[in-house]
C-alpha positions as CSV (number, residue, x, y, z in Angstrom):
1,M,0.0,0.0,0.0
2,L,1.3,3.4,-0.9
3,S,0.5,6.0,1.8
4,I,1.2,9.6,0.7
5,E,0.2,12.3,3.1
6,I,0.2,15.9,1.8
7,S,0.6,19.0,4.0
8,D,-0.2,22.3,2.3
9,E,-1.5,25.6,3.7
10,Q,-3.2,26.3,0.4
11,P,-4.9,23.0,-0.3
12,S,-6.0,22.1,-3.8
13,A,-7.5,18.7,-4.3
14,E,-6.6,18.7,-8.0
15,L,-3.0,19.6,-7.5
16,H,-2.6,17.2,-4.6
17,E,-4.0,14.3,-6.7
18,R,-1.6,15.2,-9.5
19,L,1.4,15.3,-7.1
20,R,0.3,12.1,-5.5
21,A,0.0,10.4,-8.9
22,A,3.5,11.6,-9.8
23,V,5.1,10.2,-6.6
24,E,3.2,6.9,-7.1
25,A,4.4,6.6,-10.7
26,V,8.0,7.1,-9.7
27,L,7.9,4.7,-6.8
28,V,5.9,2.0,-8.6
29,G,8.3,2.3,-11.5
30,A,11.1,1.5,-9.1
31,G,9.3,-1.5,-7.6
32,V,8.1,0.1,-4.5
33,T,4.8,-1.4,-3.4
34,D,4.6,-0.2,0.2
35,C,5.5,3.3,1.3
36,E,4.8,5.8,4.0
37,L,5.7,9.2,2.6
38,S,4.9,12.7,3.5
39,L,4.9,15.6,1.0
40,A,5.0,19.1,2.4
41,I,4.4,22.2,0.2
42,V,5.9,25.1,2.0
43,D,7.1,28.7,1.5
44,D,10.7,29.9,1.0
45,P,11.4,30.8,4.7
46,T,10.3,27.3,5.8
47,I,12.4,25.5,3.2
48,H,15.3,27.9,3.9
49,A,15.3,26.9,7.6
50,L,15.1,23.2,6.7
51,N,17.9,23.5,4.2
52,R,20.1,25.3,6.8
53,E,19.3,22.8,9.6
54,F,19.7,19.6,7.6
55,L,22.1,20.4,4.8
56,D,24.0,23.4,6.2
57,H,23.0,25.5,3.1
58,D,21.9,29.0,4.1
59,E,19.5,29.7,1.3
60,P,16.0,28.6,0.1
61,T,15.9,25.7,-2.3
62,D,13.3,24.1,-4.6
63,V,13.1,20.6,-3.1
64,L,14.4,18.6,-0.2
65,S,14.0,14.8,0.2
66,F,14.6,12.7,3.2
67,L,14.9,8.9,3.0
68,F,14.1,7.4,6.4
69,D,14.1,3.7,5.4
70,R,14.3,1.6,2.3
71,D,14.0,-2.1,2.0
72,R,13.4,-3.5,-1.5
73,A,9.8,-2.8,-2.1
74,R,9.2,-0.6,1.1
75,L,10.1,3.0,1.5
76,E,9.6,5.6,4.1
77,G,10.5,9.2,3.5
78,E,9.6,12.9,3.1
79,I,9.6,15.4,0.3
80,V,9.5,19.1,0.9
81,V,8.9,21.5,-2.0
82,S,8.8,25.3,-2.1
83,R,5.7,26.9,-3.6
84,D,7.5,30.3,-3.6
85,T,10.4,29.0,-5.6
86,A,8.1,27.3,-8.0
87,A,6.2,30.6,-8.6
88,K,9.5,32.4,-9.2
89,M,11.0,29.8,-11.5
90,A,8.0,28.6,-13.6
91,P,8.0,31.6,-16.0
92,N,11.6,30.8,-17.0
93,Y,10.4,27.5,-18.4
94,G,7.1,28.7,-19.9
95,W,4.8,26.8,-17.6
96,Q,2.6,27.2,-14.5
97,P,3.8,27.2,-10.9
98,D,1.9,23.9,-10.3
99,D,3.9,22.3,-13.2
100,E,7.1,23.5,-11.6
101,L,6.0,22.0,-8.3
102,L,5.3,18.7,-10.1
103,L,8.9,18.7,-11.4
104,Y,10.1,19.3,-7.8
105,V,8.0,16.4,-6.5
106,I,9.3,14.1,-9.2
107,H,12.9,15.2,-8.5
108,G,12.4,14.5,-4.8
109,A,10.8,11.1,-5.5
110,L,13.7,10.2,-7.8
111,H,16.2,11.0,-4.9
112,L,14.2,8.7,-2.6
113,I,14.6,5.7,-5.0
114,G,18.3,6.3,-5.4
115,F,19.0,8.9,-8.1
116,D,21.3,11.7,-7.2
117,D,22.8,14.8,-8.7
118,T,26.0,15.0,-6.8
119,S,28.3,14.4,-9.8
120,P,27.9,15.6,-13.4
121,E,27.3,12.1,-14.7
122,A,24.7,11.3,-12.0
123,A,23.0,14.7,-12.6
124,T,22.7,13.9,-16.3
125,T,21.1,10.5,-15.6
126,M,18.6,12.1,-13.2
127,R,17.8,15.0,-15.7
128,E,17.1,12.4,-18.3
129,E,14.6,10.6,-16.1
130,E,12.6,13.7,-15.1
131,P,11.1,14.3,-18.5
132,R,9.9,10.8,-18.8
133,S,7.9,11.3,-15.6
134,L,6.7,14.8,-16.7
135,R,5.5,13.5,-20.1
136,Q,3.0,11.3,-18.2
137,F,1.3,14.6,-17.2
138,G,1.4,16.2,-20.7
139,L,4.5,18.3,-20.0
140,D,7.5,18.6,-22.2
141,P,10.2,20.4,-20.2
142,K,12.3,23.0,-21.8
143,S,16.0,23.0,-20.7
């Protein structure tokens, strides 16, 4: 069973279902059949504080992901995305802030299943995977 709890001060059932579907698609594609995951949609000050506390980066960011446990088909984790950053960045790519949030959620889910972007090679692999997920939602990202 995939349990995905969403926390958002500006709730939107349509957006939440879209984000939930994106996380499920990434996890199921990686063979995850059981998960407990929380997804928090926050503002820049909140994600800035989390980024400083957990990664020692003194700036807001777009997405943070925290893997608590992973055992083959089971995963526990958390994804935190910034609504403010999405609103600022979306116009650069010609899409809506909710589409940018979708990208952040996909990126965070990919981190949870083992993708990383800490080296140029790994980042390229991850960046190749993101559009595959986005296309399931009718989006064709522009680099």
